[in-house]
N, C-alpha and C positions, 0 to 999 in steps of 0.2 A: 682804121675801119670806118667805112661810110655809114652814116646814120640812115636808118630806114624809117624814121618817124620825125614828125614836127614837134610832137610833145608825147609824153607817156603819162596816161591816166591810170592810176593804181586801183585795182579792185579793193574793197574794203579789207578782206582778209590778208591780201598782200601787204597792205599798208600796216595792219596790225602786226603781222609777222616781222616786217621790216623795223618798225619802231621797237618792238620787243627784242629784236636781235636774235631771234630763234633760228635754228638751222633748217627751217622749212623751205627756204629758197635756195635754189641751185646756184652754183657759182656763176653760170652764164646769166641767170636772171639778176643777180646781184650786180654783175658788171654792166648789164643793160640799164638797170636802174641808176647805178652810179654815173654812167655816161649822160643820161638824161638829166640828172641832178647837176652835174658839173656844167652842163650847158643851159641850166635854168629852165629845163623843159619837163620837169617832173610835177605831176599835179595829183590832187586828190579831190574827189567830187564832194560837195557839201553834204550830199545825202549820206556819205559814208560816215560823217560825224554822227548824224542821227542813228545810223545803223549800229555803231559802236556803243552809243549811249543806250539804245534799246537792249543790245545783247548784255551789256554790263548790268542794266536794271533787272534783267531776268536771270541774273547769275549764270549766264551761258559763257561769259568770259571773265577772267579776273585781270584787272589792269594794275593792281598793286597800289593804287592811289585814286582819289576821287576822279571821276570821269572828266570833269572840266579841266582839272590840272593835267591829266594824261593827254587830252586833246591839245591843249595849249602847248605842251612840251613837244608833242609829236608833229605839230605843224611848224615848229621851229627848225626842222631838219633842213640842212643846207640844200638850196636848190628846189625845194618843195613849195608849191603854191596851192591855194584852195580855189577850185573852180566853183563859181556860184551856182545856185539852183535858180533858174529863171522860169518865167511863165511859159516860155517857148519850150524849154526842156521838159517841164512837167507835162505839157500837152503832147509833145512828140513821144514821151515815154509810153504813152497809150496807143501809139500808132507806129510801132516798129514794124519792120518788114517781116513777112511770113518766116517762120523758123525761129524767131526770138520770142520765147515764152518764159522769161526769167521771173523770179519774185519781183515785187514792186521796187524794192531798192536796186536790184540788178537792172531792171528796166530804166531807172533814173540814171544809173551809171553809163549804161550804153547810150542813152539820149545825150548825156552830158559829153561823152566822148565824140559822138557825132557833131555836136554843136562846136566843141573845142576844135575840131579838125577844120571846121568852116571859118573859124575866126582868124 
């Protein structure tokens, strides 16, 4: 099967569901994630760490262990790397093309993906 991506940046909730092993991801999605991971192309945006910490601190999600421990373990998934938050990403998240009006964390994830594609 030919690859249609250079890297795959996970949305925060997809990362959360993947790390938790929930059934919220389709088999096709799991295969795509697995292929990216096996090629070392699976990424999570640094802002996703903040978003998970925020959700946990507000009791919107239950991680089952302290947030720091959960994040450290989740970042150890084979083939997964953390995409840093740079000044350029922060700035570009405020200047997305028309039609993109996500929440601030979502805007950072979109900007991170756009920069990662350019790398």
